Structures are given as C-alpha cells and as structure tokens.
C-alpha positions in Angstrom: -28.3 5.0 13.6 -31.5 3.1 14.3 -32.8 2.7 17.8 -35.0 -0.3 18.7 -37.6 0.1 21.5 -38.9 -3.0 23.2 -42.0 -2.8 25.3 -44.7 -4.7 27.1 -47.6 -5.0 24.6 -50.1 -5.1 27.4 -49.1 -1.9 29.3 -46.9 0.1 27.0 -44.1 0.0 29.5 -40.7 0.4 27.9 -38.5 -2.6 28.7 -35.3 -1.5 26.9 -33.9 0.7 24.3 -31.1 -0.5 22.0 -29.1 2.1 20.0 -27.6 0.3 17.0 -28.8 -3.2 17.7 -28.3 -5.5 14.7 -32.0 -6.3 14.3 -35.3 -6.6 16.2 -34.5 -10.2 17.2 -31.3 -9.0 19.1 -33.2 -6.1 20.6 -36.0 -8.5 21.8 -33.5 -10.8 23.4 -31.9 -7.8 25.1 -35.2 -6.9 26.7 -34.9 -9.8 29.1 -31.2 -9.5 29.8 -31.2 -7.6 33.1 -34.6 -8.8 34.4 -34.6 -11.3 37.2 -36.1 -14.7 36.4 -39.3 -13.9 38.3 -39.8 -10.7 36.2 -39.3 -12.2 32.8 -42.1 -11.5 30.3 -43.4 -14.1 27.8 -42.0 -13.3 24.3 -45.6 -13.0 23.0 -45.9 -9.9 25.2 -42.8 -8.1 23.9 -43.2 -5.7 21.1 -40.4 -4.0 19.1 -40.3 -1.0 16.9 -37.7 1.4 15.6 -37.2 5.1 15.9 -34.5 7.5 14.7 -31.8 7.7 17.4 -32.2 11.5 17.6 -35.9 11.3 18.4 -35.4 11.0 22.2 -35.2 14.0 24.5 -33.3 13.3 27.7 -35.5 15.7 29.6 -38.8 13.8 28.8 -40.4 10.7 30.1 -41.9 8.2 27.7 -44.1 5.1 27.4 -45.5 3.4 24.3 -48.9 4.0 22.8 -49.6 0.3 22.1 -52.2 0.8 19.4 -50.0 3.2 17.3 -46.6 1.7 18.3 -45.1 5.1 19.0 -43.5 6.8 22.0 -45.7 9.3 23.9 -45.0 11.6 26.7 -45.9 10.1 30.1 -45.5 11.0 33.8 -43.6 8.7 36.2 -46.9 7.7 37.7 -48.1 6.5 34.3 -45.0 4.4 33.9 -43.0 6.8 31.9 -39.2 6.3 31.7 -36.3 8.6 30.8 -33.3 7.8 28.6 -29.7 8.3 29.3 -27.2 9.3 26.6 -23.5 8.7 26.1 -21.3 5.8 26.8 -22.4 5.3 30.4 -26.1 6.2 29.7 -25.8 9.4 31.7 
C-alpha cells in the first residue's frame, strides 16, 4: 500500500499522512480537512510525496527534508510528529 505524505514546503512540517489515498490530489485535499479556516495553507505551499507504508516507525518522530523530499528524524522541538497505526490511529 502506498502512503502519501503532505507537508508545508516552507518548513517541512508534516500536515497529514494518507495510507491508501487514491492519488496525490486526494492526499493534498485531505491536508486541509481538519485545519481551521485561519490555519489553512495556500496550495502552493503544500507538497506531496509517497513512501512505502511500512517505512514508518511508531516510536520515532519525523519531519520532511524539503530539499530531498524525504522523511527525517526530528525532535518535538524541531516540529517532529509521530504516527499512529491501526484503525483508530493508535
């Protein structure tokens, strides 16, 4: 299964992760889904790339290396986020 990662192209902050999204367009639209209107990001600042679904470790925190478009380890202070697994994301 393919996993789409959407991120802020200015900071590398991960906006959302979509396991099994139909395509990058659907994943990009989902990046805004749970954001309040005052926190929406212009589409020009949303990047999308794919990774294998088994590439994520639930123990690690990640952000995006904007230049290489890859996930890199990051601390919470650096904006790193963790991922949940399973039906409820837990």
